[in-house]
C-alpha positions as CSV (number, residue, x, y, z in Angstrom):
1,M,141.8,111.0,145.2
2,K,145.5,110.1,145.3
3,I,147.5,111.1,142.0
4,C,151.1,110.2,141.2
5,L,152.3,112.2,138.2
6,L,155.5,111.0,136.4
7,G,157.1,113.8,134.7
8,D,159.4,117.1,135.1
9,A,158.8,119.0,138.2
10,G,160.4,122.0,136.5
11,S,158.1,122.0,133.5
12,V,155.6,124.7,134.0
13,H,152.9,122.4,132.7
14,V,153.8,119.7,135.3
15,Q,153.5,122.6,138.0
16,R,150.4,123.7,136.8
17,I,148.7,120.4,136.8
18,S,150.0,119.2,139.9
19,S,149.2,122.4,142.0
20,G,145.7,122.6,140.3
21,L,144.7,118.9,141.1
22,A,145.8,119.6,144.3
23,A,143.9,123.1,144.9
24,R,140.7,120.9,144.0
25,G,141.4,118.4,147.0
26,A,143.5,115.6,145.4
27,I,146.7,114.1,146.9
28,V,149.2,114.8,144.5
29,H,152.7,113.3,144.5
30,V,154.8,114.2,141.7
31,V,158.1,111.7,140.7
32,T,160.6,112.8,138.8
33,H,164.4,113.2,138.0
34,K,164.4,116.6,138.5
35,P,163.1,118.0,141.7
36,A,161.3,121.1,142.0
37,D,159.2,123.0,144.7
38,I,155.4,122.9,143.7
39,T,152.7,124.4,146.0
40,G,150.4,122.0,147.7
41,V,152.4,119.1,146.2
42,T,154.9,116.5,147.7
43,V,157.8,115.8,145.1
44,E,160.0,112.7,145.0
45,R,163.1,112.4,143.4
46,F,163.3,109.1,141.6
47,Q,165.5,106.6,142.5
48,V,166.0,102.6,142.7
49,P,166.0,101.7,146.4
50,P,169.3,100.4,148.0
51,A,169.5,96.8,148.9
52,G,169.0,95.9,152.2
53,L,167.5,93.4,154.4
54,T,164.0,94.0,153.8
55,N,164.8,94.4,149.9
56,P,167.4,91.9,149.0
57,F,166.9,91.8,145.3
58,P,168.7,92.6,142.3
59,W,168.8,96.2,141.1
60,R,166.0,95.4,138.4
61,R,163.7,93.8,140.6
62,R,164.2,96.6,143.2
63,W,163.3,99.2,140.2
64,H,160.1,97.0,139.3
65,R,159.0,97.0,143.1
66,R,159.3,100.7,143.4
67,L,157.0,101.0,139.9
68,R,154.3,98.6,141.5
69,D,154.4,100.4,144.7
70,Y,153.1,103.7,143.1
71,M,150.6,101.7,141.0
72,R,149.2,100.4,144.2
73,S,149.6,103.2,146.5
74,F,147.8,105.5,143.9
75,D,144.4,105.9,142.6
76,I,145.7,107.5,139.6
77,V,149.1,107.0,138.2
78,N,149.7,109.9,135.1
79,V,152.9,109.5,133.1
80,L,153.2,113.1,131.6
81,F,156.1,112.7,128.5
82,L,156.3,109.3,127.8
83,A,160.0,108.7,129.0
84,D,161.2,105.2,129.8
85,W,160.0,104.6,133.5
86,G,160.6,101.0,133.3
87,L,156.4,100.3,133.3
88,T,155.8,96.7,131.9
89,P,152.4,95.4,131.1
90,E,152.5,93.6,134.6
91,I,153.4,96.5,136.3
92,I,150.7,98.7,134.5
93,E,148.0,96.0,135.2
94,R,148.6,96.7,139.4
95,G,146.7,100.1,139.0
96,C,145.3,102.7,137.0
97,L,147.7,104.3,134.4
98,V,146.9,107.4,132.6
99,A,149.2,108.0,129.3
100,T,149.8,111.9,128.4
101,P,152.1,112.2,125.6
102,A,153.7,115.7,125.2
103,G,154.7,116.2,121.7
104,S,158.5,115.4,120.7
105,D,158.0,111.9,122.4
106,I,155.6,111.2,119.4
107,V,157.0,113.2,116.4
108,P,160.8,113.7,116.8
109,P,161.6,117.2,115.9
110,P,164.1,118.1,113.2
111,G,167.7,117.6,114.2
112,E,166.9,116.1,117.5
113,G,167.2,112.5,116.5
114,N,164.9,109.4,117.0
115,P,164.1,107.4,119.9
116,T,166.4,104.0,120.4
117,E,164.0,100.9,119.7
118,A,164.0,100.1,123.4
119,L,162.4,103.5,124.3
120,F,159.9,103.3,121.4
121,A,159.0,99.8,122.9
122,A,158.6,101.3,126.1
123,R,156.4,103.9,124.9
124,L,153.9,101.9,122.9
125,T,153.9,99.6,125.9
126,M,152.4,102.7,127.8
127,L,150.3,103.7,125.0
128,R,148.5,100.2,124.7
129,H,148.0,99.0,128.2
130,A,147.0,102.5,129.8
131,A,143.7,102.5,130.9
132,C,143.5,106.1,129.4
133,V,145.2,107.8,126.9
134,T,145.2,111.6,126.7
135,A,146.1,114.3,124.0
136,W,146.3,118.3,124.0
137,G,144.0,118.1,121.0
138,P,142.4,116.6,117.9
139,W,145.3,116.9,115.5
140,F,147.8,115.5,118.3
141,A,145.2,112.7,119.2
142,S,145.4,111.3,115.5
143,A,149.3,111.5,115.8
144,V,149.2,109.7,119.1
145,A,146.8,107.1,117.6
146,S,149.0,106.4,114.5
147,F,152.0,106.0,116.3
148,G,150.5,103.8,119.0
149,G,148.6,101.7,116.7
150,I,145.7,102.3,118.8
151,D,141.9,103.6,118.3
152,V,141.9,107.5,118.4
153,R,138.6,107.3,119.8
154,R,140.2,105.8,122.9
155,I,142.0,109.2,123.3
156,E,140.7,111.8,125.5
157,I,141.3,115.4,124.6
158,L,142.8,117.1,127.7
159,P,144.5,120.3,126.5
160,L,147.0,122.5,128.5
161,G,145.4,125.8,129.4
162,V,146.4,129.4,129.7
163,E,146.7,131.6,133.2
164,L,144.3,134.2,131.9
165,H,145.1,136.3,134.9
166,L,148.5,136.8,133.9
167,F,148.1,136.8,130.3
168,C,145.7,139.6,129.7
169,S,145.3,142.4,127.1
170,R,147.0,145.7,127.3
171,P,145.1,148.1,128.9
172,M,145.2,150.6,126.1
173,P,146.1,150.9,122.6
174,R,149.5,152.1,121.7
175,A,149.4,155.4,119.9
176,S,148.8,155.5,116.4
177,G,151.7,156.9,115.4
178,D,154.1,154.1,116.9
179,A,155.9,151.9,114.5
180,H,154.5,148.3,114.1
181,M,156.1,145.6,116.7
182,V,156.5,141.8,115.4
183,G,157.3,139.4,118.1
184,F,158.8,135.9,118.3
185,F,159.1,134.2,121.9
186,K,159.4,130.6,120.9
187,G,163.2,130.0,121.2
188,F,166.3,129.0,118.9
189,R,165.6,125.4,118.6
190,E,165.6,124.2,114.9
191,V,161.8,123.1,115.4
192,Y,160.6,126.5,116.3
193,G,161.6,127.7,112.7
194,A,163.0,131.0,113.6
195,P,165.3,131.5,110.7
196,T,162.4,131.7,108.9
197,L,160.8,134.6,110.4
198,V,164.3,136.3,109.8
199,E,164.3,135.4,106.1
200,A,160.6,137.0,106.0
201,M,161.7,140.3,107.7
202,P,163.2,141.9,104.4
203,G,159.9,141.7,103.0
204,V,158.1,143.2,105.7
205,L,160.5,146.0,106.2
206,A,160.1,146.6,102.2
207,A,156.4,147.1,102.5
208,L,156.4,148.8,106.1
209,P,160.0,150.2,106.8
210,A,159.2,151.6,110.1
211,T,158.5,147.9,111.5
212,R,160.5,146.7,114.3
213,F,161.0,143.0,115.4
214,T,161.4,141.4,119.2
215,M,163.3,137.9,119.1
216,I,163.2,136.2,122.5
217,G,164.7,133.1,123.8
218,D,167.9,131.0,123.3
219,G,169.1,127.9,121.7
220,A,171.4,126.7,119.0
221,Q,170.0,128.7,116.1
222,K,170.3,132.1,117.7
223,A,173.9,133.1,116.8
224,L,172.8,131.4,113.2
225,C,169.9,133.9,113.0
226,Q,171.8,136.9,114.2
227,D,174.4,136.5,111.5
228,L,171.6,136.1,109.1
229,A,170.0,139.2,110.2
230,D,173.3,141.3,109.7
231,R,174.1,139.8,106.4
232,Q,170.4,140.9,105.0
233,G,171.5,144.3,106.6
234,I,168.3,144.5,109.2
235,G,170.2,143.8,112.5
236,G,169.3,146.8,113.8
237,R,165.4,146.5,113.5
238,I,165.7,143.5,115.7
239,T,165.7,143.3,119.6
240,W,167.4,140.2,120.8
241,L,166.3,138.8,124.4
242,P,167.4,136.1,126.4
243,Q,164.6,133.6,127.5
244,Q,162.5,135.5,130.1
245,P,161.2,134.4,133.2
246,R,157.0,133.4,132.8
247,R,156.0,136.5,134.8
248,R,157.5,138.9,132.4
249,L,156.2,137.8,128.9
250,P,153.0,139.5,129.0
251,G,154.4,142.6,129.4
252,L,156.6,142.2,126.2
253,L,153.8,140.7,124.4
254,A,151.7,144.1,125.3
255,D,153.9,146.0,122.9
256,W,153.5,143.9,119.6
257,D,151.0,143.9,117.0
258,V,151.3,140.5,115.6
259,S,152.8,137.1,117.2
260,V,154.6,135.0,114.9
261,I,155.1,131.4,115.2
262,P,156.9,129.7,112.3
263,S,157.4,126.2,113.7
264,V,158.5,123.4,111.7
265,C,156.3,120.8,113.9
266,E,154.1,121.4,116.7
267,S,152.2,119.0,119.1
268,F,149.8,121.7,120.4
269,G,150.5,125.0,120.2
270,A,150.4,127.0,123.7
271,A,152.5,130.1,122.6
272,A,149.5,130.7,120.5
273,L,147.2,130.5,123.0
274,E,149.1,133.0,125.1
275,S,149.2,135.3,122.1
276,S,145.3,135.5,121.9
277,A,144.9,135.7,125.5
278,M,146.6,139.1,125.0
279,R,144.6,139.9,122.1
280,L,147.4,139.3,119.7
281,P,146.7,138.3,116.0
282,V,149.1,135.1,115.5
283,V,150.8,134.4,112.0
284,A,151.8,130.6,112.4
285,S,152.9,127.8,110.3
286,D,150.2,125.3,109.3
287,V,151.2,122.4,110.7
288,G,150.5,119.9,113.7
289,G,148.5,121.2,116.9
290,L,148.7,124.9,115.6
291,R,145.9,123.9,113.5
292,D,143.7,123.4,116.7
293,T,145.3,126.4,118.5
294,V,145.3,129.2,115.3
295,R,141.7,129.5,114.2
296,H,142.8,130.6,110.5
297,G,140.7,133.7,109.5
298,K,139.1,134.1,112.9
299,T,142.2,134.4,115.5
300,G,145.0,134.6,113.0
301,L,146.5,133.3,109.8
302,L,148.0,129.9,109.0
303,V,151.0,129.7,106.3
304,P,153.2,127.1,104.8
305,P,155.8,126.0,106.8
306,R,159.7,127.4,106.1
307,S,158.2,129.7,103.5
308,P,159.6,133.4,104.2
309,A,157.5,134.7,101.3
310,H,154.1,133.4,103.1
311,L,154.9,134.5,106.4
312,A,156.2,138.2,105.1
313,E,152.9,138.4,103.0
314,A,150.6,137.4,106.3
315,V,152.6,139.7,108.3
316,I,152.0,142.5,106.0
317,H,148.4,142.0,105.8
318,L,147.6,142.1,109.3
319,L,150.0,145.2,110.3
320,E,148.1,146.9,107.4
321,R,144.8,146.4,108.6
322,A,144.3,147.7,112.6
323,S,140.5,146.6,112.5
324,L,141.4,143.0,111.0
325,R,143.9,142.8,114.0
326,R,141.7,144.0,116.6
327,R,138.8,141.5,115.5
328,Y,141.5,138.6,115.7
329,G,142.6,139.6,118.8
330,D,139.2,139.8,120.5
331,T,138.0,136.4,118.6
332,G,141.2,134.9,120.2
333,R,140.5,135.9,123.8
334,A,136.8,134.8,123.3
335,M,138.3,131.5,122.5
336,V,140.9,131.0,125.5
337,E,138.4,132.1,127.6
338,R,135.8,129.9,126.6
339,E,138.1,126.5,125.7
340,Y,141.2,127.2,127.2
341,N,141.0,128.7,130.6
342,W,143.1,126.8,133.1
343,E,140.7,126.7,136.0
344,T,138.1,124.8,133.1
345,V,140.9,122.8,132.0
346,L,141.9,121.4,135.1
347,D,138.4,120.7,136.2
348,K,138.2,118.4,133.0
349,W,141.6,116.9,134.3
350,R,140.0,115.8,137.6
351,R,136.8,114.6,136.3
352,T,138.5,112.5,133.4
353,Y,140.4,110.8,136.2
354,E,136.9,110.2,138.0
355,I,135.7,108.5,134.8
356,V,138.6,106.5,134.2
357,L,138.3,105.2,137.9
358,E,134.4,104.6,137.5
359,R,135.1,102.6,134.2
360,R,137.3,100.5,135.8
361,C,135.2,99.5,139.0
362,V,132.5,98.5,136.3
363,M,135.3,96.4,134.7
364,S,136.3,94.7,137.3
């Protein structure tokens, strides 16, 4: 099977999907605006071919010819994030397009603007003319169906996975006398709700004064959060770390008792699954895809978004109950192993491609 992925080659998800499909025998070619090396995969920077004797056409026509070449040359062309590649209905009909929205292309994050009319129209074109539309989980599938005006039954659920060999539980519990550790590793964009956690910290410390916090990431709201912590007199209780290489995250999470995800909106919630894989209970906002990746009362607790009081209450509830944390952690690890192991997920990706191709052959 020959597969062309249109997406950001620097994305860890694009890298994992493309290299995993290649490891399963597919010939995988990634077309991107941001080239990066990916094991077992060829990567091409997207650009419109220059005019010449064999291609003496106007720029837009050369652009569309290049897209038609992809559609003819590959069994599957999968758009990962609905950027405006210039795909028209006529071009899409030349091959087999799979459209995979990522999140912000369907639900714009707060404070980051809305798509232009042209980009909105391009996204609708891909969703409505694709041979298959996929979504990370049930909640996001409903959001995609509503956005595109398509039947949710047309959408295949293809989640992201977790590298279980990387995100694995700590070998032994920390000493019972150690201070509680609460962590956050989503970063400091407005959508991730970091100020809500900082505003919740005084409530946690009032109940459990020895608690410490770790905040990982970069972004526009980091300085705001640091200033807020100082004004609340709790700056000394927080360790601030920049965005970390992926390989270092499990070692940091291994020291935590609770992982907090106070996002304003989420299409999926990969960080929740990575926390669960580490046997960490999760406290998360009751929004979007977090309702799929955090099982309330089983792997963690869901609380109203932008509510420091509810967030503090949930964190305290878990910190005061070691046996509950262990139960949520064990259940979370089992859930990830069962439903979100990357190896199993990638097998499903490949099988979905095969089914789409079989269906097109029957229809033709």
